[in-house]
The first five atom37 places (N, CA, C, CB, O) and aatype in JSON, in Angstrom:
{
  "aatype": [12, 11, 11, 9, 13, 0, 0, 10, 10, 15, 0, 15, 13, 10, 10, 15, 14, 9, 19, 0, 15, 5, 0, 15, 0, 7, 3, 13, 1, 8, 14, 14, 0, 19, 19, 6, 11, 11, 19, 9, 19, 6, 11, 16, 19, 19, 1, 14, 8, 17, 11, 11, 7, 18, 1, 19, 16, 0, 2, 3, 1, 1, 1, 13, 15, 3, 19, 8, 3, 18, 1, 1, 18, 1, 10, 0, 14, 14, 14, 8, 7, 18, 1, 17, 19, 1, 0, 3, 8, 3, 13, 10, 10, 9, 7, 19, 16, 15, 7, 19, 9, 15, 2, 9, 9, 0, 7, 1],
  "atom_mask": [
    [1, 1, 1, 1, 1],
    [1, 1, 1, 1, 1],
    [1, 1, 1, 1, 1],
    [1, 1, 1, 1, 1],
    [1, 1, 1, 1, 1],
    [1, 1, 1, 1, 1],
    [1, 1, 1, 1, 1],
    [1, 1, 1, 1, 1],
    [1, 1, 1, 1, 1],
    [1, 1, 1, 1, 1],
    [1, 1, 1, 1, 1],
    [1, 1, 1, 1, 1],
    [1, 1, 1, 1, 1],
    [1, 1, 1, 1, 1],
    [1, 1, 1, 1, 1],
    [1, 1, 1, 1, 1],
    [1, 1, 1, 1, 1],
    [1, 1, 1, 1, 1],
    [1, 1, 1, 1, 1],
    [1, 1, 1, 1, 1],
    [1, 1, 1, 1, 1],
    [1, 1, 1, 1, 1],
    [1, 1, 1, 1, 1],
    [1, 1, 1, 1, 1],
    [1, 1, 1, 1, 1],
    [1, 1, 1, 0, 1],
    [1, 1, 1, 1, 1],
    [1, 1, 1, 1, 1],
    [1, 1, 1, 1, 1],
    [1, 1, 1, 1, 1],
    [1, 1, 1, 1, 1],
    [1, 1, 1, 1, 1],
    [1, 1, 1, 1, 1],
    [1, 1, 1, 1, 1],
    [1, 1, 1, 1, 1],
    [1, 1, 1, 1, 1],
    [1, 1, 1, 1, 1],
    [1, 1, 1, 1, 1],
    [1, 1, 1, 1, 1],
    [1, 1, 1, 1, 1],
    [1, 1, 1, 1, 1],
    [1, 1, 1, 1, 1],
    [1, 1, 1, 1, 1],
    [1, 1, 1, 1, 1],
    [1, 1, 1, 1, 1],
    [1, 1, 1, 1, 1],
    [1, 1, 1, 1, 1],
    [1, 1, 1, 1, 1],
    [1, 1, 1, 1, 1],
    [1, 1, 1, 1, 1],
    [1, 1, 1, 1, 1],
    [1, 1, 1, 1, 1],
    [1, 1, 1, 0, 1],
    [1, 1, 1, 1, 1],
    [1, 1, 1, 1, 1],
    [1, 1, 1, 1, 1],
    [1, 1, 1, 1, 1],
    [1, 1, 1, 1, 1],
    [1, 1, 1, 1, 1],
    [1, 1, 1, 1, 1],
    [1, 1, 1, 1, 1],
    [1, 1, 1, 1, 1],
    [1, 1, 1, 1, 1],
    [1, 1, 1, 1, 1],
    [1, 1, 1, 1, 1],
    [1, 1, 1, 1, 1],
    [1, 1, 1, 1, 1],
    [1, 1, 1, 1, 1],
    [1, 1, 1, 1, 1],
    [1, 1, 1, 1, 1],
    [1, 1, 1, 1, 1],
    [1, 1, 1, 1, 1],
    [1, 1, 1, 1, 1],
    [1, 1, 1, 1, 1],
    [1, 1, 1, 1, 1],
    [1, 1, 1, 1, 1],
    [1, 1, 1, 1, 1],
    [1, 1, 1, 1, 1],
    [1, 1, 1, 1, 1],
    [1, 1, 1, 1, 1],
    [1, 1, 1, 0, 1],
    [1, 1, 1, 1, 1],
    [1, 1, 1, 1, 1],
    [1, 1, 1, 1, 1],
    [1, 1, 1, 1, 1],
    [1, 1, 1, 1, 1],
    [1, 1, 1, 1, 1],
    [1, 1, 1, 1, 1],
    [1, 1, 1, 1, 1],
    [1, 1, 1, 1, 1],
    [1, 1, 1, 1, 1],
    [1, 1, 1, 1, 1],
    [1, 1, 1, 1, 1],
    [1, 1, 1, 1, 1],
    [1, 1, 1, 0, 1],
    [1, 1, 1, 1, 1],
    [1, 1, 1, 1, 1],
    [1, 1, 1, 1, 1],
    [1, 1, 1, 0, 1],
    [1, 1, 1, 1, 1],
    [1, 1, 1, 1, 1],
    [1, 1, 1, 1, 1],
    [1, 1, 1, 1, 1],
    [1, 1, 1, 1, 1],
    [1, 1, 1, 1, 1],
    [1, 1, 1, 1, 1],
    [1, 1, 1, 0, 1],
    [1, 1, 1, 1, 1]
  ],
  "atom_positions": [
    [[36.94, 81.69, 94.06], [35.87, 81.22, 92.54], [36.06, 81.88, 91.54], [34.3, 81.39, 92.57], [35.43, 81.44, 90.58]],
    [[36.89, 83.11, 91.25], [37.39, 83.5, 90.36], [38.47, 82.44, 89.67], [37.8, 84.66, 90.78], [38.48, 82.05, 88.5]],
    [[39.11, 82.19, 90.45], [40.24, 81.2, 90.19], [40.04, 79.52, 89.39], [40.77, 81.0, 91.69], [40.76, 78.87, 88.63]],
    [[38.69, 79.29, 90.03], [38.29, 78.18, 89.58], [37.59, 78.25, 88.39], [37.66, 77.62, 90.43], [37.63, 77.38, 87.53]],
    [[36.74, 79.59, 88.31], [36.31, 80.34, 86.93], [37.16, 80.38, 85.48], [36.2, 81.8, 87.31], [36.7, 80.14, 84.36]],
    [[38.82, 80.85, 85.9], [39.47, 81.19, 85.1], [40.14, 79.74, 84.86], [40.2, 82.4, 85.47], [40.27, 79.54, 83.65]],
    [[40.52, 78.87, 85.5], [40.76, 77.5, 85.72], [40.26, 76.8, 84.54], [40.14, 77.0, 86.97], [40.94, 76.43, 83.59]],
    [[38.84, 76.65, 84.72], [37.96, 76.13, 83.47], [37.86, 76.72, 82.3], [36.72, 76.04, 83.72], [37.94, 76.06, 81.27]],
    [[37.67, 78.1, 82.3], [37.66, 78.87, 81.01], [39.36, 78.77, 80.45], [37.06, 80.64, 81.35], [39.44, 78.81, 79.22]],
    [[40.41, 78.68, 81.03], [41.59, 78.29, 80.02], [41.49, 76.78, 79.96], [43.18, 78.79, 80.53], [42.21, 76.38, 79.05]],
    [[40.86, 75.76, 80.61], [41.04, 74.42, 80.26], [40.03, 73.86, 79.21], [41.0, 73.64, 81.48], [40.02, 72.76, 78.66]],
    [[39.34, 74.7, 79.11], [38.13, 74.45, 77.93], [38.63, 74.93, 76.7], [36.66, 75.25, 78.18], [38.42, 74.37, 75.63]],
    [[39.66, 76.54, 76.91], [40.24, 76.43, 75.52], [41.57, 75.52, 75.14], [40.56, 77.82, 75.16], [41.97, 75.31, 73.99]],
    [[42.16, 75.05, 76.34], [43.36, 73.8, 75.71], [42.7, 72.98, 75.06], [44.23, 72.84, 76.77], [43.26, 72.65, 74.02]],
    [[41.02, 72.17, 75.37], [40.94, 71.5, 75.28], [40.14, 71.06, 73.74], [40.76, 71.39, 76.36], [40.11, 69.96, 73.2]],
    [[39.43, 72.52, 73.24], [38.51, 72.22, 72.63], [39.43, 71.87, 71.29], [37.37, 73.29, 72.65], [38.86, 71.04, 70.57]],
    [[40.64, 72.27, 70.8], [41.21, 71.54, 69.81], [41.35, 70.38, 69.86], [42.14, 71.84, 69.54], [41.4, 69.75, 68.81]],
    [[41.46, 69.78, 71.04], [41.87, 68.45, 70.78], [40.34, 67.65, 70.74], [43.03, 67.88, 72.03], [40.11, 66.63, 70.08]],
    [[39.57, 68.22, 71.42], [38.34, 67.15, 70.95], [37.86, 67.49, 69.43], [36.85, 67.33, 72.04], [37.24, 66.68, 68.73]],
    [[38.23, 68.76, 69.03], [37.47, 69.01, 67.57], [38.38, 67.98, 66.57], [37.58, 70.92, 66.97], [37.87, 67.43, 65.59]],
    [[40.08, 67.75, 67.05], [40.88, 66.83, 65.93], [40.59, 65.52, 66.09], [42.42, 66.9, 65.99], [40.87, 64.77, 65.15]],
    [[39.86, 64.89, 67.49], [39.46, 63.45, 67.29], [38.09, 63.31, 66.53], [39.34, 62.73, 68.7], [37.73, 62.3, 65.94]],
    [[37.3, 64.63, 66.65], [35.64, 64.65, 65.79], [36.26, 64.35, 64.33], [34.52, 66.56, 65.81], [35.77, 63.48, 63.61]],
    [[37.08, 64.93, 64.04], [37.19, 65.07, 62.63], [38.07, 63.68, 62.1], [37.95, 66.58, 62.28], [38.28, 63.36, 60.93]],
    [[38.5, 62.95, 63.36], [39.78, 62.23, 62.69], [38.85, 60.78, 62.49], [41.48, 62.09, 63.89], [39.41, 59.71, 62.24]],
    [[37.78, 60.87, 62.59], [36.74, 59.68, 62.16], [36.51, 60.11, 60.84], [0.0, 0.0, 0.0], [36.16, 59.17, 60.13]],
    [[36.6, 61.53, 60.08], [36.45, 61.38, 58.96], [37.38, 60.7, 57.81], [36.21, 62.38, 58.82], [36.95, 60.35, 56.7]],
    [[38.5, 60.61, 58.19], [39.83, 60.3, 57.63], [40.13, 58.34, 58.06], [41.15, 61.61, 58.54], [41.23, 57.86, 57.79]],
    [[39.45, 57.8, 58.47], [39.12, 56.83, 58.85], [38.81, 55.59, 57.53], [38.08, 57.27, 59.72], [39.44, 54.55, 57.29]],
    [[37.56, 56.2, 56.8], [37.25, 55.14, 55.84], [37.68, 56.3, 54.6], [35.42, 54.38, 55.91], [37.66, 57.53, 54.59]],
    [[38.03, 55.41, 53.7], [38.14, 56.21, 52.54], [37.18, 56.69, 51.66], [38.81, 55.72, 51.88], [36.21, 55.96, 51.47]],
    [[37.25, 57.85, 51.03], [36.29, 58.57, 50.56], [35.64, 57.55, 49.39], [36.87, 59.99, 50.09], [36.39, 56.69, 48.93]],
    [[34.15, 57.66, 48.87], [33.4, 56.9, 48.46], [33.6, 57.49, 46.56], [31.89, 57.03, 49.41], [33.08, 58.57, 46.33]],
    [[33.92, 57.17, 46.02], [33.98, 57.51, 44.75], [32.83, 57.06, 44.18], [35.08, 57.09, 44.13], [32.37, 56.0, 44.6]],
    [[32.15, 57.8, 43.1], [30.82, 57.54, 42.66], [31.46, 58.01, 41.13], [29.37, 58.5, 43.5], [32.2, 58.97, 40.93]],
    [[30.98, 57.09, 40.18], [31.34, 57.31, 38.6], [29.65, 57.74, 37.99], [32.14, 55.54, 37.72], [28.54, 57.39, 38.41]],
    [[29.9, 58.3, 37.29], [28.7, 59.37, 36.72], [28.72, 59.2, 35.45], [28.87, 60.97, 36.98], [29.77, 59.68, 35.02]],
    [[27.79, 58.53, 34.22], [28.33, 59.06, 32.82], [27.59, 59.52, 32.68], [28.7, 58.47, 31.73], [26.58, 58.84, 32.84]],
    [[27.34, 61.11, 32.26], [26.1, 62.23, 31.52], [26.32, 62.11, 30.03], [26.3, 64.12, 31.97], [27.45, 62.14, 29.54]],
    [[25.35, 61.99, 29.4], [25.38, 61.98, 27.91], [24.31, 63.01, 27.66], [25.09, 60.48, 27.18], [23.17, 62.63, 27.95]],
    [[24.43, 64.36, 27.13], [24.25, 65.61, 26.55], [24.12, 65.25, 25.12], [25.36, 66.62, 26.86], [25.07, 65.03, 24.37]],
    [[22.73, 65.22, 24.78], [22.27, 65.16, 23.68], [21.56, 66.69, 23.08], [21.38, 64.0, 23.81], [20.53, 67.18, 23.54]],
    [[22.31, 67.22, 22.05], [22.32, 68.33, 21.49], [21.35, 68.58, 20.19], [23.6, 68.49, 21.24], [21.77, 68.37, 19.05]],
    [[20.45, 68.9, 20.37], [19.96, 68.95, 18.77], [20.04, 70.69, 18.51], [18.03, 68.19, 18.51], [19.83, 71.54, 19.36]],
    [[20.32, 70.86, 17.42], [20.45, 71.92, 16.74], [19.69, 72.57, 15.77], [21.26, 71.8, 16.35], [20.26, 72.71, 14.69]],
    [[18.7, 72.94, 15.87], [17.36, 73.05, 14.74], [18.16, 74.52, 13.87], [15.27, 73.53, 15.76], [18.53, 75.57, 14.4]],
    [[18.25, 74.1, 12.36], [18.6, 75.45, 11.81], [17.6, 75.49, 10.6], [20.28, 75.64, 11.36], [17.31, 74.58, 9.82]],
    [[17.12, 76.91, 10.66], [16.32, 77.12, 9.74], [16.71, 77.0, 8.48], [15.87, 78.11, 9.89], [17.7, 77.53, 7.97]],
    [[15.8, 76.17, 7.88], [16.11, 75.63, 6.34], [15.29, 76.8, 5.31], [15.36, 73.77, 6.07], [14.98, 76.47, 4.17]],
    [[15.08, 77.78, 5.69], [14.1, 79.07, 5.21], [15.25, 79.73, 3.61], [13.95, 80.67, 7.04], [16.41, 80.13, 3.67]],
    [[14.75, 79.68, 2.92], [15.91, 80.86, 2.16], [14.63, 81.35, 1.3], [17.63, 80.13, 0.97], [13.52, 80.93, 0.98]],
    [[15.55, 82.65, 1.11], [14.45, 83.21, 0.08], [14.56, 82.46, -1.45], [14.71, 84.98, -0.12], [15.58, 81.8, -1.68]],
    [[13.68, 82.55, -2.33], [13.58, 82.0, -3.42], [12.78, 80.55, -3.1], [0.0, 0.0, 0.0], [12.12, 80.06, -4.02]],
    [[12.83, 79.84, -1.75], [12.7, 78.87, -1.35], [11.28, 78.3, -2.02], [12.88, 79.0, 0.01], [10.53, 79.27, -2.1]],
    [[10.79, 77.37, -2.41], [9.19, 77.02, -2.46], [8.56, 76.17, -1.67], [8.81, 76.53, -3.59], [8.91, 74.99, -1.64]],
    [[7.5, 76.64, -0.87], [6.81, 75.79, 0.41], [5.8, 75.06, -0.03], [6.22, 76.64, 1.57], [4.7, 75.36, -0.49]],
    [[6.2, 74.28, 0.14], [5.67, 73.05, -0.4], [3.76, 72.88, 0.47], [7.08, 71.57, 0.13], [3.73, 73.46, 1.56]],
    [[2.52, 72.27, 0.09], [1.53, 72.73, 0.64], [2.06, 71.69, 2.2], [-0.07, 72.49, -0.33], [2.0, 72.19, 3.32]],
    [[2.39, 70.71, 2.02], [2.67, 70.44, 3.67], [2.85, 71.24, 4.59], [3.63, 69.83, 3.94], [2.25, 71.4, 5.65]],
    [[4.0, 71.89, 4.0], [4.61, 72.85, 5.09], [3.65, 74.42, 5.29], [6.36, 73.22, 4.53], [3.81, 75.11, 6.3]],
    [[2.89, 74.75, 4.41], [1.53, 75.48, 4.27], [0.9, 75.17, 5.41], [0.63, 75.11, 3.06], [0.73, 76.03, 6.27]],
    [[0.55, 74.18, 5.55], [-0.64, 73.94, 6.46], [-0.24, 73.96, 7.94], [-1.32, 72.56, 6.14], [-1.0, 73.91, 8.91]],
    [[1.25, 74.04, 7.95], [1.21, 74.07, 9.35], [1.94, 75.62, 10.0], [2.05, 72.65, 9.84], [2.38, 76.0, 11.09]],
    [[1.75, 76.24, 8.6], [2.3, 77.56, 8.96], [0.51, 78.73, 9.49], [3.41, 78.23, 7.12], [-0.56, 78.68, 8.88]],
    [[0.7, 79.28, 10.27], [-0.26, 80.39, 10.93], [-0.36, 81.5, 10.46], [-0.03, 80.71, 12.11], [0.58, 82.26, 10.72]],
    [[-1.6, 82.07, 9.54], [-1.04, 83.27, 8.74], [-1.29, 84.27, 10.1], [-2.02, 83.75, 7.05], [-1.97, 84.16, 11.12]],
    [[-0.14, 85.53, 9.43], [-0.35, 86.83, 10.83], [-1.0, 87.83, 9.71], [1.56, 87.7, 11.86], [-0.61, 88.4, 8.7]],
    [[-2.09, 87.72, 10.39], [-2.96, 88.74, 10.15], [-2.96, 90.4, 10.83], [-4.08, 88.07, 10.5], [-3.45, 91.38, 10.25]],
    [[-2.45, 90.41, 11.85], [-1.96, 91.13, 12.69], [-0.6, 91.54, 12.8], [-2.26, 90.7, 13.55], [0.0, 91.71, 13.87]],
    [[-0.04, 91.73, 11.41], [1.07, 92.19, 11.05], [1.89, 93.32, 11.86], [0.79, 92.53, 9.89], [3.12, 93.31, 11.97]],
    [[1.05, 94.28, 12.39], [1.39, 95.57, 12.86], [1.59, 95.18, 14.3], [0.28, 96.74, 12.58], [2.15, 96.05, 14.97]],
    [[1.31, 94.21, 14.86], [1.49, 93.86, 16.31], [3.32, 93.62, 16.18], [0.37, 92.22, 16.86], [4.22, 94.25, 16.74]],
    [[3.39, 92.71, 15.42], [5.02, 92.04, 15.14], [5.75, 93.05, 14.61], [5.19, 90.73, 14.03], [6.93, 92.76, 14.38]],
    [[5.33, 94.32, 14.32], [6.27, 95.35, 13.54], [6.61, 94.63, 12.06], [7.84, 95.67, 14.51], [7.78, 94.62, 11.68]],
    [[5.65, 94.07, 11.32], [6.11, 93.87, 10.15], [5.65, 94.68, 9.15], [5.96, 92.74, 9.86], [4.6, 95.17, 9.58]],
    [[5.87, 95.04, 8.1], [5.56, 95.96, 6.83], [4.28, 95.26, 6.2], [6.94, 96.01, 5.63], [4.06, 94.05, 6.13]],
    [[3.48, 96.33, 5.77], [2.19, 95.33, 5.25], [2.65, 94.39, 3.94], [0.74, 96.39, 4.69], [3.5, 94.69, 3.1]],
    [[2.1, 93.56, 4.0], [2.11, 92.73, 2.66], [1.68, 93.32, 1.8], [1.48, 91.59, 2.57], [0.65, 93.99, 1.88]],
    [[2.75, 93.1, 0.27], [2.24, 93.47, -1.01], [0.95, 92.9, -1.52], [3.19, 93.18, -1.91], [0.14, 92.42, -0.74]],
    [[0.75, 92.95, -2.79], [-0.39, 92.43, -3.1], [-0.09, 91.07, -4.03], [-1.22, 93.54, -3.77], [0.6, 90.85, -5.03]],
    [[-0.7, 90.49, -3.42], [-0.48, 89.06, -3.67], [0.51, 87.91, -2.6], [0.0, 0.0, 0.0], [0.85, 86.75, -2.83]],
    [[0.8, 88.83, -1.31], [1.58, 88.15, -0.63], [0.81, 88.11, 0.6], [2.92, 88.66, -0.58], [-0.21, 88.75, 0.8]],
    [[1.52, 87.09, 1.62], [1.02, 87.28, 2.94], [2.04, 87.04, 4.01], [-0.13, 86.42, 3.16], [3.05, 86.39, 3.73]],
    [[1.87, 87.46, 5.05], [2.67, 87.05, 6.27], [2.17, 85.83, 6.59], [2.6, 87.98, 7.49], [0.94, 85.75, 6.67]],
    [[2.82, 84.86, 6.78], [2.73, 83.16, 7.91], [4.05, 83.58, 8.73], [3.06, 81.06, 6.81], [5.05, 84.29, 8.58]],
    [[3.36, 82.55, 9.87], [4.5, 82.59, 11.36], [5.0, 80.36, 10.99], [2.95, 83.15, 13.9], [4.39, 79.29, 11.06]],
    [[6.01, 80.69, 10.74], [6.7, 79.07, 11.01], [7.5, 78.96, 11.9], [7.48, 78.45, 9.97], [8.66, 79.33, 11.71]],
    [[7.14, 78.46, 13.02], [7.92, 78.17, 14.45], [8.13, 79.55, 14.87], [9.46, 77.28, 14.39], [7.09, 80.21, 14.81]],
    [[9.1, 80.14, 15.26], [9.22, 81.7, 15.67], [10.15, 82.67, 14.51], [10.07, 81.75, 17.3], [11.04, 83.51, 14.64]],
    [[9.5, 82.15, 13.47], [10.08, 82.74, 12.19], [8.95, 83.4, 11.48], [10.77, 81.64, 11.24], [7.87, 82.81, 11.49]],
    [[9.03, 84.61, 10.81], [7.9, 85.12, 9.7], [8.47, 85.0, 8.5], [7.38, 86.65, 9.79], [9.66, 85.13, 8.24]],
    [[7.39, 84.67, 7.61], [7.61, 84.56, 6.52], [6.67, 85.43, 5.17], [7.62, 83.26, 6.57], [5.44, 85.4, 5.21]],
    [[7.26, 86.0, 4.27], [6.25, 86.91, 3.58], [6.28, 85.68, 2.31], [6.84, 88.84, 3.16], [7.42, 85.53, 1.88]],
    [[5.54, 85.03, 1.84], [5.34, 84.16, 0.47], [4.32, 84.55, -0.48], [4.98, 82.76, 0.77], [3.41, 85.33, -0.2]],
    [[4.44, 84.18, -1.25], [3.23, 84.46, -2.14], [2.22, 83.56, -2.03], [0.0, 0.0, 0.0], [2.42, 82.4, -1.67]],
    [[1.05, 84.02, -2.33], [-0.24, 83.68, -1.9], [-0.42, 82.25, -3.17], [-1.48, 85.25, -2.01], [-0.59, 81.07, -2.86]],
    [[-0.32, 82.78, -4.5], [-0.28, 81.23, -5.53], [0.91, 80.44, -5.59], [-0.48, 81.49, -7.13], [0.78, 79.22, -5.7]],
    [[2.15, 81.0, -5.53], [3.14, 80.09, -5.64], [4.05, 79.84, -4.78], [3.69, 80.27, -6.51], [5.21, 79.62, -5.13]],
    [[3.67, 79.84, -3.53], [4.18, 79.43, -2.4], [5.62, 79.96, -2.19], [0.0, 0.0, 0.0], [6.28, 79.59, -1.21]],
    [[6.07, 80.76, -3.05], [7.93, 81.11, -2.81], [8.09, 82.28, -1.85], [8.86, 81.68, -4.42], [7.35, 83.25, -1.69]],
    [[9.31, 81.95, -1.21], [9.46, 83.2, -0.18], [9.93, 84.09, -0.43], [10.01, 83.12, 0.82], [10.97, 83.88, -1.06]],
    [[9.62, 85.48, -0.21], [10.27, 86.62, -0.6], [10.95, 87.12, 0.57], [9.39, 87.6, -1.19], [12.06, 87.61, 0.38]],
    [[10.49, 87.09, 1.76], [11.0, 87.48, 2.81], [11.01, 86.83, 3.88], [10.64, 88.35, 3.01], [10.0, 86.19, 4.15]],
    [[12.36, 86.8, 5.0], [12.16, 86.43, 6.02], [12.72, 87.23, 6.84], [12.39, 85.36, 6.12], [13.73, 87.9, 6.61]],
    [[11.87, 87.18, 8.22], [12.3, 87.99, 9.63], [12.66, 86.67, 10.87], [10.67, 89.17, 10.26], [12.04, 85.61, 10.97]],
    [[13.46, 86.96, 11.47], [14.14, 85.96, 12.28], [13.0, 86.38, 13.67], [16.15, 86.26, 12.48], [12.73, 87.52, 14.04]],
    [[12.51, 85.12, 14.25], [12.09, 85.32, 15.45], [12.56, 86.05, 16.19], [0.0, 0.0, 0.0], [13.78, 86.04, 16.33]],
    [[11.68, 87.05, 17.01], [11.98, 87.66, 17.7], [11.56, 87.12, 19.88], [11.4, 88.86, 16.86], [11.94, 87.87, 20.79]]
  ]
}
């Protein structure tokens, strides 16, 4: 019984590479499929156009939101005649009557 078991075990070790090579031979019969894909990536770079001394138009001022809780954003209190506004992710210190930007803090 031991001899039969040993013979079957050794036969399985000898035949396993042959079976595996026949299974993988099917992969090489067909040439690999070539898939060509054209990927177009459009990058939009948004550069802030805010500069000190820039006069903000009335149309732009409508889009801004006033920042009343400036301490929450760790901003200094605005001087008399100025106010903090939020433009997208930036904070601007603008004059109330003139609309001139006197300070810019980049968004956090």
